[in-house]
VMD Tcl script that builds the backbone (N, CA, C; Angstrom):
set m [mol new atoms 387]
animate dup $m
set s [atomselect $m all]
$s set {name element resname resid chain x y z} {
  {N N MET 1 A 40.181 34.245 -16.596}
  {CA C MET 1 A 39.390 33.446 -17.514}
  {C C MET 1 A 38.359 34.354 -18.158}
  {N N ASP 2 A 38.148 34.220 -19.458}
  {CA C ASP 2 A 37.146 35.038 -20.118}
  {C C ASP 2 A 35.794 34.323 -20.120}
  {N N ILE 3 A 34.743 35.051 -20.468}
  {CA C ILE 3 A 33.381 34.551 -20.361}
  {C C ILE 3 A 33.117 33.387 -21.311}
  {N N LYS 4 A 33.738 33.392 -22.502}
  {CA C LYS 4 A 33.509 32.307 -23.467}
  {C C LYS 4 A 34.052 30.985 -22.937}
  {N N ASN 5 A 35.253 31.012 -22.380}
  {CA C ASN 5 A 35.818 29.785 -21.803}
  {C C ASN 5 A 35.004 29.324 -20.601}
  {N N TYR 6 A 34.550 30.260 -19.807}
  {CA C TYR 6 A 33.718 29.934 -18.643}
  {C C TYR 6 A 32.456 29.205 -19.088}
  {N N ASN 7 A 31.792 29.729 -20.115}
  {CA C ASN 7 A 30.563 29.103 -20.597}
  {C C ASN 7 A 30.815 27.715 -21.182}
  {N N LYS 8 A 31.929 27.554 -21.899}
  {CA C LYS 8 A 32.251 26.246 -22.472}
  {C C LYS 8 A 32.527 25.223 -21.371}
  {N N ILE 9 A 33.309 25.608 -20.393}
  {CA C ILE 9 A 33.642 24.690 -19.303}
  {C C ILE 9 A 32.397 24.360 -18.489}
  {N N ARG 10 A 31.553 25.350 -18.270}
  {CA C ARG 10 A 30.310 25.131 -17.534}
  {C C ARG 10 A 29.412 24.128 -18.259}
  {N N LEU 11 A 29.369 24.211 -19.582}
  {CA C LEU 11 A 28.586 23.273 -20.376}
  {C C LEU 11 A 29.151 21.853 -20.268}
  {N N VAL 12 A 30.467 21.718 -20.300}
  {CA C VAL 12 A 31.105 20.406 -20.155}
  {C C VAL 12 A 30.805 19.830 -18.767}
  {N N ILE 13 A 30.872 20.662 -17.741}
  {CA C ILE 13 A 30.581 20.212 -16.381}
  {C C ILE 13 A 29.124 19.738 -16.283}
  {N N ALA 14 A 28.207 20.484 -16.885}
  {CA C ALA 14 A 26.795 20.098 -16.847}
  {C C ALA 14 A 26.563 18.766 -17.561}
  {N N ALA 15 A 27.199 18.588 -18.717}
  {CA C ALA 15 A 27.044 17.331 -19.459}
  {C C ALA 15 A 27.637 16.164 -18.668}
  {N N ALA 16 A 28.810 16.367 -18.100}
  {CA C ALA 16 A 29.443 15.309 -17.310}
  {C C ALA 16 A 28.602 14.981 -16.085}
  {N N LEU 17 A 28.069 15.994 -15.441}
  {CA C LEU 17 A 27.225 15.769 -14.264}
  {C C LEU 17 A 25.977 14.985 -14.647}
  {N N GLY 18 A 25.358 15.333 -15.758}
  {CA C GLY 18 A 24.177 14.598 -16.213}
  {C C GLY 18 A 24.485 13.131 -16.461}
  {N N GLY 19 A 25.617 12.870 -17.115}
  {CA C GLY 19 A 26.020 11.483 -17.361}
  {C C GLY 19 A 26.302 10.732 -16.078}
  {N N MET 20 A 27.001 11.384 -15.151}
  {CA C MET 20 A 27.325 10.737 -13.881}
  {C C MET 20 A 26.068 10.433 -13.074}
  {N N VAL 21 A 25.160 11.391 -13.005}
  {CA C VAL 21 A 23.918 11.181 -12.245}
  {C C VAL 21 A 23.133 10.029 -12.854}
  {N N SER 22 A 23.017 10.009 -14.182}
  {CA C SER 22 A 22.296 8.913 -14.836}
  {C C SER 22 A 22.944 7.571 -14.531}
  {N N PHE 23 A 24.247 7.499 -14.661}
  {CA C PHE 23 A 24.971 6.259 -14.427}
  {C C PHE 23 A 24.780 5.772 -12.996}
  {N N PHE 24 A 24.973 6.669 -12.030}
  {CA C PHE 24 A 24.869 6.270 -10.631}
  {C C PHE 24 A 23.449 5.867 -10.246}
  {N N VAL 25 A 22.451 6.561 -10.772}
  {CA C VAL 25 A 21.065 6.227 -10.443}
  {C C VAL 25 A 20.704 4.859 -11.023}
  {N N VAL 26 A 21.147 4.580 -12.248}
  {CA C VAL 26 A 20.894 3.267 -12.846}
  {C C VAL 26 A 21.570 2.174 -12.023}
  {N N GLN 27 A 22.730 2.480 -11.463}
  {CA C GLN 27 A 23.440 1.516 -10.626}
  {C C GLN 27 A 22.807 1.376 -9.239}
  {N N GLY 28 A 21.859 2.233 -8.918}
  {CA C GLY 28 A 21.193 2.157 -7.624}
  {C C GLY 28 A 21.886 2.949 -6.530}
  {N N ASN 29 A 22.840 3.769 -6.898}
  {CA C ASN 29 A 23.571 4.574 -5.913}
  {C C ASN 29 A 22.993 5.988 -5.943}
  {N N TYR 30 A 22.420 6.420 -4.830}
  {CA C TYR 30 A 21.777 7.729 -4.785}
  {C C TYR 30 A 22.576 8.759 -3.994}
  {N N LEU 31 A 23.645 8.349 -3.352}
  {CA C LEU 31 A 24.478 9.281 -2.595}
  {C C LEU 31 A 25.504 9.972 -3.498}
  {N N LEU 32 A 26.133 9.224 -4.374}
  {CA C LEU 32 A 27.155 9.806 -5.241}
  {C C LEU 32 A 26.622 10.903 -6.175}
  {N N PRO 33 A 25.401 10.797 -6.717}
  {CA C PRO 33 A 24.903 11.918 -7.526}
  {C C PRO 33 A 24.786 13.220 -6.734}
  {N N ILE 34 A 24.411 13.115 -5.465}
  {CA C ILE 34 A 24.307 14.315 -4.627}
  {C C ILE 34 A 25.691 14.912 -4.405}
  {N N ILE 35 A 26.659 14.062 -4.107}
  {CA C ILE 35 A 28.035 14.531 -3.913}
  {C C ILE 35 A 28.571 15.145 -5.197}
  {N N ALA 36 A 28.300 14.508 -6.337}
  {CA C ALA 36 A 28.766 15.030 -7.629}
  {C C ALA 36 A 28.130 16.389 -7.934}
  {N N ALA 37 A 26.844 16.532 -7.633}
  {CA C ALA 37 A 26.165 17.804 -7.891}
  {C C ALA 37 A 26.738 18.924 -7.025}
  {N N VAL 38 A 26.989 18.627 -5.765}
  {CA C VAL 38 A 27.582 19.639 -4.870}
  {C C VAL 38 A 28.986 20.016 -5.336}
  {N N ALA 39 A 29.761 19.016 -5.747}
  {CA C ALA 39 A 31.121 19.283 -6.240}
  {C C ALA 39 A 31.083 20.113 -7.523}
  {N N ALA 40 A 30.179 19.779 -8.433}
  {CA C ALA 40 A 30.063 20.542 -9.679}
  {C C ALA 40 A 29.651 21.981 -9.389}
  {N N PHE 41 A 28.725 22.154 -8.463}
  {CA C PHE 41 A 28.286 23.492 -8.076}
  {C C PHE 41 A 29.456 24.296 -7.500}
  {N N ALA 42 A 30.260 23.666 -6.667}
  {CA C ALA 42 A 31.412 24.345 -6.071}
  {C C ALA 42 A 32.434 24.733 -7.137}
  {N N VAL 43 A 32.677 23.851 -8.088}
  {CA C VAL 43 A 33.636 24.152 -9.160}
  {C C VAL 43 A 33.139 25.323 -9.999}
  {N N VAL 44 A 31.851 25.320 -10.336}
  {CA C VAL 44 A 31.300 26.419 -11.138}
  {C C VAL 44 A 31.378 27.736 -10.364}
  {N N LEU 45 A 31.077 27.720 -9.075}
  {CA C LEU 45 A 31.189 28.948 -8.272}
  {C C LEU 45 A 32.629 29.448 -8.220}
  {N N PHE 46 A 33.577 28.527 -8.064}
  {CA C PHE 46 A 34.983 28.911 -8.043}
  {C C PHE 46 A 35.386 29.525 -9.382}
  {N N MET 47 A 34.990 28.875 -10.468}
  {CA C MET 47 A 35.317 29.402 -11.800}
  {C C MET 47 A 34.689 30.768 -12.021}
  {N N ARG 48 A 33.469 30.947 -11.538}
  {CA C ARG 48 A 32.778 32.222 -11.719}
  {C C ARG 48 A 33.545 33.359 -11.048}
  {N N SER 49 A 34.171 33.065 -9.918}
  {CA C SER 49 A 34.931 34.102 -9.220}
  {C C SER 49 A 36.183 34.502 -9.993}
  {N N ARG 50 A 36.636 33.651 -10.904}
  {CA C ARG 50 A 37.838 33.919 -11.693}
  {C C ARG 50 A 37.559 34.606 -13.026}
  {N N VAL 51 A 36.296 34.788 -13.376}
  {CA C VAL 51 A 35.939 35.376 -14.671}
  {C C VAL 51 A 36.226 36.868 -14.652}
  {N N LYS 52 A 36.876 37.321 -15.691}
  {CA C LYS 52 A 37.137 38.753 -15.873}
  {C C LYS 52 A 36.073 39.302 -16.817}
  {N N GLY 53 A 35.389 40.316 -16.401}
  {CA C GLY 53 A 34.370 40.916 -17.259}
  {C C GLY 53 A 32.973 40.670 -16.738}
  {N N VAL 54 A 32.005 41.056 -17.557}
  {CA C VAL 54 A 30.598 40.982 -17.187}
  {C C VAL 54 A 30.049 39.613 -17.547}
  {N N ILE 55 A 29.411 38.950 -16.588}
  {CA C ILE 55 A 28.800 37.648 -16.837}
  {C C ILE 55 A 27.344 37.842 -17.268}
  {N N ASN 56 A 26.598 38.659 -16.552}
  {CA C ASN 56 A 25.197 38.932 -16.852}
  {C C ASN 56 A 24.970 40.429 -16.868}
  {N N ASP 57 A 24.014 40.861 -17.693}
  {CA C ASP 57 A 23.635 42.267 -17.680}
  {C C ASP 57 A 22.109 42.363 -17.600}
  {N N GLU 58 A 21.579 43.588 -17.680}
  {CA C GLU 58 A 20.147 43.797 -17.538}
  {C C GLU 58 A 19.361 43.083 -18.628}
  {N N ARG 59 A 19.916 43.023 -19.831}
  {CA C ARG 59 A 19.233 42.344 -20.939}
  {C C ARG 59 A 19.055 40.860 -20.640}
  {N N ASP 60 A 20.077 40.232 -20.060}
  {CA C ASP 60 A 19.976 38.817 -19.697}
  {C C ASP 60 A 18.861 38.593 -18.672}
  {N N TYR 61 A 18.773 39.469 -17.677}
  {CA C TYR 61 A 17.739 39.339 -16.656}
  {C C TYR 61 A 16.348 39.570 -17.242}
  {N N TYR 62 A 16.237 40.506 -18.178}
  {CA C TYR 62 A 14.962 40.775 -18.845}
  {C C TYR 62 A 14.515 39.546 -19.639}
  {N N ILE 63 A 15.431 38.969 -20.409}
  {CA C ILE 63 A 15.119 37.780 -21.203}
  {C C ILE 63 A 14.773 36.604 -20.291}
  {N N ALA 64 A 15.528 36.432 -19.210}
  {CA C ALA 64 A 15.249 35.340 -18.269}
  {C C ALA 64 A 13.867 35.506 -17.639}
  {N N GLY 65 A 13.494 36.735 -17.319}
  {CA C GLY 65 A 12.171 36.989 -16.762}
  {C C GLY 65 A 11.065 36.624 -17.730}
  {N N ASN 66 A 11.238 37.023 -18.998}
  {CA C ASN 66 A 10.245 36.665 -20.014}
  {C C ASN 66 A 10.171 35.157 -20.220}
  {N N ALA 67 A 11.320 34.508 -20.284}
  {CA C ALA 67 A 11.346 33.055 -20.469}
  {C C ALA 67 A 10.660 32.354 -19.296}
  {N N SER 68 A 10.926 32.822 -18.090}
  {CA C SER 68 A 10.299 32.219 -16.904}
  {C C SER 68 A 8.793 32.401 -16.913}
  {N N ARG 69 A 8.357 33.593 -17.249}
  {CA C ARG 69 A 6.922 33.872 -17.277}
  {C C ARG 69 A 6.214 32.977 -18.301}
  {N N TRP 70 A 6.792 32.871 -19.501}
  {CA C TRP 70 A 6.192 32.020 -20.538}
  {C C TRP 70 A 6.245 30.543 -20.138}
  {N N THR 71 A 7.336 30.116 -19.528}
  {CA C THR 71 A 7.464 28.720 -19.108}
  {C C THR 71 A 6.392 28.367 -18.090}
  {N N ILE 72 A 6.198 29.215 -17.102}
  {CA C ILE 72 A 5.187 28.968 -16.072}
  {C C ILE 72 A 3.795 28.937 -16.688}
  {N N SER 73 A 3.505 29.867 -17.562}
  {CA C SER 73 A 2.179 29.922 -18.187}
  {C C SER 73 A 1.919 28.693 -19.052}
  {N N ILE 74 A 2.868 28.333 -19.879}
  {CA C ILE 74 A 2.692 27.180 -20.764}
  {C C ILE 74 A 2.583 25.896 -19.957}
  {N N TYR 75 A 3.433 25.735 -18.950}
  {CA C TYR 75 A 3.370 24.524 -18.125}
  {C C TYR 75 A 2.020 24.423 -17.419}
  {N N ALA 76 A 1.560 25.516 -16.843}
  {CA C ALA 76 A 0.296 25.483 -16.107}
  {C C ALA 76 A -0.861 25.094 -17.027}
  {N N ILE 77 A -0.894 25.635 -18.224}
  {CA C ILE 77 A -1.970 25.309 -19.164}
  {C C ILE 77 A -1.880 23.850 -19.604}
  {N N LEU 78 A -0.678 23.409 -20.006}
  {CA C LEU 78 A -0.515 22.023 -20.454}
  {C C LEU 78 A -0.799 21.024 -19.330}
  {N N ALA 79 A -0.355 21.339 -18.117}
  {CA C ALA 79 A -0.602 20.440 -16.991}
  {C C ALA 79 A -2.087 20.373 -16.667}
  {N N ALA 80 A -2.787 21.501 -16.715}
  {CA C ALA 80 A -4.218 21.507 -16.417}
  {C C ALA 80 A -4.995 20.711 -17.463}
  {N N VAL 81 A -4.691 20.922 -18.737}
  {CA C VAL 81 A -5.388 20.193 -19.803}
  {C C VAL 81 A -5.063 18.703 -19.716}
  {N N SER 82 A -3.785 18.375 -19.538}
  {CA C SER 82 A -3.389 16.967 -19.421}
  {C C SER 82 A -4.044 16.312 -18.213}
  {N N SER 83 A -4.137 17.048 -17.131}
  {CA C SER 83 A -4.773 16.520 -15.924}
  {C C SER 83 A -6.226 16.146 -16.202}
  {N N MET 84 A -6.936 17.018 -16.906}
  {CA C MET 84 A -8.336 16.714 -17.218}
  {C C MET 84 A -8.451 15.500 -18.138}
  {N N VAL 85 A -7.543 15.401 -19.102}
  {CA C VAL 85 A -7.562 14.249 -20.012}
  {C C VAL 85 A -7.300 12.961 -19.243}
  {N N PHE 86 A -6.290 12.955 -18.392}
  {CA C PHE 86 A -5.985 11.753 -17.615}
  {C C PHE 86 A -7.119 11.389 -16.664}
  {N N MET 87 A -7.751 12.374 -16.063}
  {CA C MET 87 A -8.876 12.096 -15.170}
  {C C MET 87 A -10.049 11.503 -15.954}
  {N N ALA 88 A -10.253 11.998 -17.169}
  {CA C ALA 88 A -11.333 11.466 -17.992}
  {C C ALA 88 A -11.053 10.024 -18.424}
  {N N LEU 89 A -9.786 9.669 -18.548}
  {CA C LEU 89 A -9.406 8.323 -18.994}
  {C C LEU 89 A -9.111 7.357 -17.839}
  {N N LYS 90 A -9.430 7.741 -16.629}
  {CA C LYS 90 A -9.087 6.893 -15.479}
  {C C LYS 90 A -9.824 5.556 -15.493}
  {N N SER 91 A -10.938 5.467 -16.199}
  {CA C SER 91 A -11.649 4.182 -16.278}
  {C C SER 91 A -10.871 3.170 -17.128}
  {N N ARG 92 A -10.050 3.649 -18.035}
  {CA C ARG 92 A -9.223 2.753 -18.862}
  {C C ARG 92 A -8.001 2.231 -18.118}
  {N N ASN 93 A -7.450 3.098 -17.265}
  {CA C ASN 93 A -6.257 2.716 -16.506}
  {C C ASN 93 A -6.304 3.473 -15.175}
  {N N PRO 94 A -6.429 2.783 -14.059}
  {CA C PRO 94 A -6.545 3.463 -12.755}
  {C C PRO 94 A -5.345 4.364 -12.419}
  {N N SER 95 A -4.181 4.077 -12.968}
  {CA C SER 95 A -3.017 4.918 -12.655}
  {C C SER 95 A -3.115 6.300 -13.305}
  {N N PHE 96 A -4.002 6.463 -14.289}
  {CA C PHE 96 A -4.187 7.785 -14.897}
  {C C PHE 96 A -4.725 8.797 -13.893}
  {N N GLU 97 A -5.510 8.312 -12.927}
  {CA C GLU 97 A -6.042 9.226 -11.911}
  {C C GLU 97 A -4.917 9.826 -11.071}
  {N N ALA 98 A -3.957 9.002 -10.676}
  {CA C ALA 98 A -2.816 9.499 -9.897}
  {C C ALA 98 A -1.986 10.472 -10.727}
  {N N LEU 99 A -1.777 10.151 -11.995}
  {CA C LEU 99 A -1.009 11.038 -12.864}
  {C C LEU 99 A -1.733 12.362 -13.069}
  {N N GLY 100 A -3.054 12.297 -13.265}
  {CA C GLY 100 A -3.841 13.522 -13.418}
  {C C GLY 100 A -3.796 14.382 -12.169}
  {N N SER 101 A -3.898 13.737 -11.013}
  {CA C SER 101 A -3.827 14.484 -9.742}
  {C C SER 101 A -2.459 15.126 -9.571}
  {N N PHE 102 A -1.414 14.372 -9.893}
  {CA C PHE 102 A -0.059 14.923 -9.777}
  {C C PHE 102 A 0.099 16.152 -10.663}
  {N N LEU 103 A -0.353 16.072 -11.905}
  {CA C LEU 103 A -0.229 17.218 -12.809}
  {C C LEU 103 A -1.026 18.417 -12.303}
  {N N ALA 104 A -2.222 18.170 -11.796}
  {CA C ALA 104 A -3.041 19.269 -11.278}
  {C C ALA 104 A -2.377 19.933 -10.074}
  {N N TYR 105 A -1.899 19.117 -9.136}
  {CA C TYR 105 A -1.247 19.689 -7.948}
  {C C TYR 105 A 0.072 20.373 -8.296}
  {N N SER 106 A 0.810 19.830 -9.268}
  {CA C SER 106 A 2.075 20.480 -9.636}
  {C C SER 106 A 1.813 21.827 -10.303}
  {N N ALA 107 A 0.754 21.920 -11.108}
  {CA C ALA 107 A 0.402 23.205 -11.718}
  {C C ALA 107 A 0.004 24.211 -10.638}
  {N N CYS 108 A -0.790 23.757 -9.676}
  {CA C CYS 108 A -1.167 24.648 -8.565}
  {C C CYS 108 A 0.055 25.085 -7.774}
  {N N PHE 109 A 0.946 24.147 -7.496}
  {CA C PHE 109 A 2.142 24.467 -6.722}
  {C C PHE 109 A 2.996 25.514 -7.428}
  {N N ILE 110 A 3.234 25.333 -8.726}
  {CA C ILE 110 A 4.109 26.269 -9.427}
  {C C ILE 110 A 3.461 27.652 -9.526}
  {N N LEU 111 A 2.145 27.716 -9.661}
  {CA C LEU 111 A 1.469 29.017 -9.717}
  {C C LEU 111 A 1.470 29.708 -8.349}
  {N N ILE 112 A 1.256 28.940 -7.288}
  {CA C ILE 112 A 1.289 29.514 -5.938}
  {C C ILE 112 A 2.698 29.977 -5.588}
  {N N LEU 113 A 3.694 29.151 -5.902}
  {CA C LEU 113 A 5.086 29.534 -5.648}
  {C C LEU 113 A 5.450 30.798 -6.418}
  {N N ASN 114 A 5.016 30.884 -7.670}
  {CA C ASN 114 A 5.289 32.078 -8.463}
  {C C ASN 114 A 4.642 33.312 -7.829}
  {N N SER 115 A 3.418 33.174 -7.345}
  {CA C SER 115 A 2.739 34.303 -6.700}
  {C C SER 115 A 3.459 34.743 -5.425}
  {N N ILE 116 A 3.873 33.785 -4.628}
  {CA C ILE 116 A 4.585 34.108 -3.382}
  {C C ILE 116 A 5.906 34.808 -3.683}
  {N N LEU 117 A 6.663 34.265 -4.630}
  {CA C LEU 117 A 7.952 34.874 -4.966}
  {C C LEU 117 A 7.774 36.243 -5.613}
  {N N PHE 118 A 6.743 36.409 -6.416}
  {CA C PHE 118 A 6.479 37.715 -7.027}
  {C C PHE 118 A 6.177 38.748 -5.950}
  {N N ARG 119 A 5.353 38.364 -4.991}
  {CA C ARG 119 A 5.019 39.286 -3.900}
  {C C ARG 119 A 6.259 39.626 -3.068}
  {N N TYR 120 A 7.082 38.602 -2.775}
  {CA C TYR 120 A 8.304 38.805 -1.997}
  {C C TYR 120 A 9.247 39.775 -2.699}
  {N N PHE 121 A 9.506 39.540 -3.986}
  {CA C PHE 121 A 10.446 40.396 -4.706}
  {C C PHE 121 A 9.872 41.791 -4.953}
  {N N SER 122 A 8.547 41.902 -5.070}
  {CA C SER 122 A 7.939 43.224 -5.208}
  {C C SER 122 A 8.139 44.040 -3.941}
  {N N LYS 123 A 7.906 43.405 -2.791}
  {CA C LYS 123 A 8.099 44.107 -1.516}
  {C C LYS 123 A 9.574 44.451 -1.301}
  {N N LYS 124 A 10.451 43.530 -1.667}
  {CA C LYS 124 A 11.889 43.772 -1.536}
  {C C LYS 124 A 12.320 44.957 -2.392}
  {N N GLU 125 A 11.792 45.029 -3.596}
  {CA C GLU 125 A 12.105 46.128 -4.518}
  {C C GLU 125 A 11.616 47.459 -3.940}
  {N N LEU 126 A 10.415 47.470 -3.348}
  {CA C LEU 126 A 9.887 48.699 -2.760}
  {C C LEU 126 A 10.721 49.134 -1.558}
  {N N ASN 127 A 11.159 48.182 -0.749}
  {CA C ASN 127 A 11.946 48.505 0.436}
  {C C ASN 127 A 13.330 49.034 0.092}
  {N N GLU 128 A 13.856 48.669 -1.072}
  {CA C GLU 128 A 15.197 49.122 -1.470}
  {C C GLU 128 A 15.178 50.550 -2.017}
  {N N LYS 129 A 13.993 51.029 -2.410}
  {CA C LYS 129 A 13.905 52.384 -2.976}
  {C C LYS 129 A 13.668 53.428 -1.949}
}
mol reanalyze $m
mol bondsrecalc $m
mol representation Tube
mol addrep $m
């Protein structure tokens, strides 16, 4: 299988999985989406083993790193600002306080997780050299 067909099939699997998960969750069934996700993951892994050629290269990893860094930074800023806005508006609607707290804690969590993973991969990189 070549990389173009792999990417097309992977996209179809992702779209089908999204539709199935939405359908099952609306129906109140929470077990089948988990089974469907595991099955889709297994199919994609199997297909990946059949691909002839290069799937990812250094440029892809460089771009993914930049995208991840920008995503984390933008999310943290937007979540922090939104959290302050929701906290300021909690007198209008008491549920805004919970939403503001959730956004603040999620921003903290993603920044702490990023720091831990950065430290882990930095040490791993040093140990491999």
